[in-house]
N, C-alpha and C positions, 0 to 999 in steps of 0.2 A: 524749780517748777516741774511737776511730774509730766511725763510725756502724754501726748494726746490719746494714746491707746491704753492708758492705765485703767480706765473703767472696764475694758474688755477682760483682763485677767480677774478682776474682782467679781464680775458677773459669772465668769466661767468657774471661779472657785466656789461660788454659791451653788451652781449647778452640779459641780463635782461632789459637794457634800450631800446634796439630795440624791444623786445617783448612787453614792456609796451606801446611803441608808436604804434605798430601795433594793440594792443588791444583797446586802448583808442581813438587814433586819426584816424587811417586808418580803423578800424573795420575789419581787416584781421585776423580772429581768427585762421585759419589753419596755417598761417605763424607764428603767435604768439606762437602756440603750438610747432612748429618746432624749434623756437629760444629757448624756454624753455628746450626742450629735449636736444638740442645741449649744452646749458649751464650746465645742470646737468651732461651730459656725460663728459664735459671738467673738471668738478670738480673731477670726479672719486670717489673711495670709501673714500678717505681722510685718514689722519693718525689716527689710533686708533679707538675707538668706536664712533659711531655717537653722543651718548648722551653727550660726553665730549666736543662737538663742538657747543653747543647751543649758547654760548656767543661769538663765534669767527665769523670773517667775512665769513669764509667758510660756516658755518651753516646758517648765516643770508641770504647770497646770495642764497643758495640752497632752503631755505624756501620761499624766495620771488619768485624765479623761479616757485616753485610748486604752489604758490598762484595765480600767473598770469596764469599758465597753467590750473588750475582748473576753473578759470573764463572764459577762452577762450573755454574750452570744454563745459561748461554749456551754453555759448552763442550759440554754434553749436548744442545744444540739444543732446550732447553726454555725459550726466551726468552718464550714466551707466558705463562708462569707467573710471570715476574719481578715484575711490578707487584703482582699480588695477593699474592705471597709477601712482598714488602716491607711492604705495607700492613697485613698481619696483625700486625706488630710496632710500627707507628707509627699505625695506626688512622685517620689523616686525611692527605690529601695535603699540607696546609700544615705538618704536623709533620715532614716528611721532612728529613733533614740535606742541606745543599747538595751534598755529595759524592755521596750516593745519588741525588738528583734529576739531577745532571749525568750520572751513569753510565746512568741509565734513559733519558734523552733521547738520548744517543749510541747506546745499544743499539737502541732502536726506530727511530731514523733509519737505522742501518746495515741493518736488515732491511726497510727501506722500509714501516714501519708507524707513521709519525709521528702519526697520528690518535689512537693509544692515549694519548699524552702530552698531548693538547690540553687536556682539562679539568683534569688533574692539574697541569700547569704553570701554567695560568691561576689555579687556586686558590692555588697557592704564591706566585705573583708578586703577587697582589692582597692578600695578607695583610699587615697593617700591621707586625707584628713582624718579618717576613722582610725588609721593605724597609730596615731599619736594619742588616742584615748586610753585611759587606764583599763577600761573594760575590754579592750581589744583581745588580749590574751585569753581570758576566760571564755569570750564568745567564740574565738577560733577553736578552742578545745571543745566547746559545746557543739559547734558545727561539725567538727570531725566525728565526734562520738555518735551524734544523733541523726546526721544527714549523710555524710560522705561514706562512712564505713558500712552502715546498713544497706546502702545502695551499691556497694562494691566499687566505688570510685577511688581506688587506691592510688592511682597515679596523681590525680588531682590533690589528694590529701598529702602525699609526699611533697608535691610542689609547694603547697601552701606552708607546710612546716619548714621547709628549707629556706623559703623566702620571708619568713616571719622574723622581724628584728626584735619582737617582744620576748622571744624565747632565747635563752642562752644555749650553749652547746649541750649541756646535760639534759635540758628539757627537750631539745630537738631529738637527741638520741632516744629519750624515753618515748616520745611520741612516734618516732620512726619504728621503734620496737613494737609498740601497740599496733601500728598499721601492719607490720609484718605478721604478727600473730593473727590479726583479723583476716589477712589475706590467706593464711594457711587454713584457718577454719572455714573460710568461704570455699577454698578448693576441695577440702574434705567433704563438705556438704554437696558440692557439685558431683564429686565422684560417687558418693552414696546414692544420690538421686539418679545418676546415669546407670549405676548397677541395678537399682530397683526397676528402672524402666526396661533394661535389657532382660531381667528376669520375668517381667510382666508380659513382654512381647510373645514368648513361646506359649505361655498359658492362654493368652488372648487368641493366638493363632489356633491352638488346639480346640478351644471352645467354639470359635467361628467355624472350624472345619467340621466339628461334630454337628453343629446346627445346620451347616450347608448340606451335609449328608442326609440328615433327617428331612430337611425341606425337599431335597431331590427325590427321596423315597416317597414322600407324600404326594408330590406332583405326579410321579409315575403311576401311583395307585389311582389318583384322581383321573388321569388320562385314560387308563384302562376302564374305569367305571363309566366315564362319559362315552367311550367307544361302544361298550356293551349296551348302554342305554340307547344310544343312537341306532344301533343295529336292531334292537328290540322294537323301538317305536317305528322303525322303517317298515317292519313287517305287519304292523297293525292295519286293519281295514279302515282307512281314513274316511272314505266316502260314507260308509255306514255310520261312523261316529259323528261326522258332520251333519248327516241327515237327522240322526237322533237328537242332536243338540238343537237343530233348527225346529224340529217338531215339538221338543220340550219348550222352547221359547214360545211357539204358537199356543200351546196349551195353557201355559202359566200366565203369559202376558196378554195374549190376544183373545183367549177363550176363558169361559167360566167353568172350572172343573166340576162345579155342582150342577151345571146345566145338563139335561139329558142329551142334548145335541152334541155334547163334547165327549160322550162315552166312546163312540167308535174311534175317535182320534186317540184317546187315551189307551184303548185296547191295542191299536196298531203300534203305538209308541212302546208299550210294554213288550210286545212281540219283537219289535226291532231291537230293543235293548237286550233281550234274551239271545237273539241271534248274534249280536255284536259281542256279547260277553262270552258266548260259546266259542266264537272265532278267536277271541283273544287268548282264551285258556286252552285252546286245542294244541296238540303237539306240533302241528305244522307251523304255527306262528311263534313257537318258543325260540329264543335266541340260540344259535348253534354254540356248542361247547368247543372252545379253542384251548390249545396248550399254552 
């Protein structure tokens, strides 16, 4: 008698086929993700622990749904959601199927965000049950090449290689040699970067020094100009200028210039402006010349 949850994989398999068609043929990535989510939800938590179901149709269908969903999310440039989207169906990094973990490592390495898979890959590789899987060795190599070495985690890489029972002595020596070469290249890049920064610092200081000198010169000239202007305006006949401005206000705003009664005021205003102008341009009120 088939188990009670047998209809779940059948429904999920149908949704998987629809999702694959939407992904490959119709290029409808959003609909493909919806079918994958519906398929994973139809499977439910499943009987027992997820790890015991890797070789069952339940686990295979669920893994395939997640693979199609990852590809659809990546096509929509929603790769930041991939890891959290997958973990909502497997709940823990060490429960991820090898194919899903491989795809996640390659995806985040391609988008140059390998640090996202740092803790996830470490948890999966350190799990005892995963170390007995035939995919453990290739996944460890993938994790080393695409996650640990690009991030400069050389000590952690050496520790994983030495503690891996899936590698024989020759493979361990080969991986340790790869780690050593990567460490040397990393050190050379750091030295080159430090040398470039040291060469850039004097140039930056020289440019900043020149700019500071120019700014200081401009501020000095501006201070002298302001002092000269203040001395000049201090000698002007302010009372006459204020009086002329007030009379101008009366003529323009309060009086009608076309009216005959306004002519005496306009005449007096003109005379007052002439006197003020002559006072401003006279040698007495010119600013003194200083060294």
